N, C-alpha and C positions, 0 to 999 in steps of 0.2 A: 117502535113496535114492542108490545109488552104482553105480560100475561091476560088472557081471556080476550084478546083480539082475534077477529075472524076476518076471513076473506082470501082473495087471491095473492096478496103480497105475503100472507103467512104461508100459503102454500108454496110459494116461490122459495122462501127461506127454508121450509122442510124438505123441498126437492133439493137444493143446494147442500144442505146437511147431509142428506142421504148420499149424494154424490161424492162428498168429502169422506163419508164414513167407509166407502170402499177401499181407501188407502189409509185411513186413519180410525182402526178398530176401536179406539177409546169412545168414539160417537155412537150413540144408540141409533137404531134405525127407526125411522119414524113413519107413522101413517100419514100420508099427504092430504090431510082432510080440511086444511086451511083453518084449523082452531090451534091458537097458541095456548096449550096446556101445559101441565106439569112436565111431560115428557119433552116437548119442545122447548121449554125452558132449560130443563136439564142440558140438553144438548147444545144449546147457545150458550150456556155458561162454561161447559167443557171445552167448546170450541174457543171461546174468549181466553180462556186460561192457557190452552195448550198453543195458541197463536199469538201470544203475548199482548192481549188487549185487556183493558180494565173490566173485570168480571162483574158485570151488573145484571146480566139476564136479559137486558133490553137490546133491541137491534137497532142501534143508532147508524148513523152514517158509516162511520169507520168499520163497523161490524159488518154491515151490508157489503161494502166495498171489499172487506177481506174474504167475506163468503164468496162473492162474485169471482174474485181472483182465483181463489183456491179451487172452485168448481169449475171454472173455465179451463185452468191448467190441466185438471185431471181430464176433463172432456176432450181437450186438445190431444192429450197423450194416449187415453184409452177408449175414448167414445167414437161413435160412428161420425164420420165426417160429413159436413153439410156439402151438399152437391156442388160441384165446381160450376159456377154460372157462365159458360160460355155459349150456352144454348138458349135463344131468346123464347119467351112464353109462346111465340108464334111458330115455334120449330116444327119442321115438317122432316121425317126422315129423309136422310140424304145418302146418296151413292158415294162411292170413292171418288177422290179428287176435289170435294169441297173443301172450304178453308177449315172446317172443324176436324178434319182427317189428319192434319198436322198435329192437333193434340192427341189423338188417337195413336198415331204412329209413335209419339214421343213416349205415350204410356205403355204401349206393348214393348217397346224398346227397354225401359226401366223394368218392366215385368220379365222380360225374358231371361235376365241373370237368375231369376228364382224359380220361374216356370219355364221350363224349356219346351212346352208345347207350343208356345206362340213363335211364329217365325218374324224376322225383322224385314223381310222384303216387302216394298210396298205392294207388290203384285199379290201377297197373300193377305191383304187387309180384310177381304171378305171372309176367307177362311177362318182368320183368327177371330172375327166376331162371330161367326157360326159356332166355332168352339166354345166361346166365352158363353153364347147363349144357350147352348146345350148344357154345358156344366152348371149354369144357373137356373136351368129348368124353365127358361124363356122360349117363346115361339122362335125358331131357328129360321131367320129370315136372311142374315148376312147384313142387315141394313141397321144403320146407327139410328136408333129411336131412344126415347127417353129411359125407359126401363134398362136398356143395355148400357147407355151412358152411367146411369146411376150405379149399376154394378160395377162397371170398369173403374169408375172414381173411387169406389169403396174398396175394391180390391188394391188398387194402387195405393191408397191410405194405409191399408192393413199390411201390406207387404214391403212397401218401399218407405213411405213417410214414418211409419213407427220404428222401422229398422234404423233409419237415420237418426231419429230422435234418440233411441236408446244406445246408439253407439257412442263409445267415449270420444270426446273431442280431440 
C-alpha cells in the first residue's frame, strides 16, 4: 500500500494509526477517508521509525502486522469490549435459574468488590438486574435481555478486567 492508493484497506490503516495515536502522540490524527495521501504517508513513516521497521512509507506485510498488533493491544486495554458470546442469536430473555445465570452471578460477584450496590445472594439476581437496568437507563424488567447483558459485560470489562490488566504482576 502506497501513496495515492484509495479504498477500504487504506481506511483500515488510517483507523489503526488513529487508535495507536491515542497512546503514541508522535503520530498525527488522520481523517479516515480511505485516501493514502501525504498525511497518511507521514503517519506510516513515523510509525515505522518509532516501532523499529524499515522507513519506506509503504504498508507492506510487516508494517500491516505491526499496526494490527499495536492497535489490538490498545483496543484490548482501553477499548470497548466485544460482547461475550454466551447468548445465541436466537436468545430469548430468561428468568433466573437458566444456565446463563451462572455467568451473571459470577460477574455480579466480581463487581461487588467495586460496586457495593450489588448483592451476592442468588435470591437477589432479579434485584441486581433491575438496579443495573435502572443505572443504565434501560427498561427496568429484571430480565436478562441482550441490552442488559451488553451493559453487564461492558461494566465487567471496565471495572474488573482493566483493573487486572493495569495491576502490577
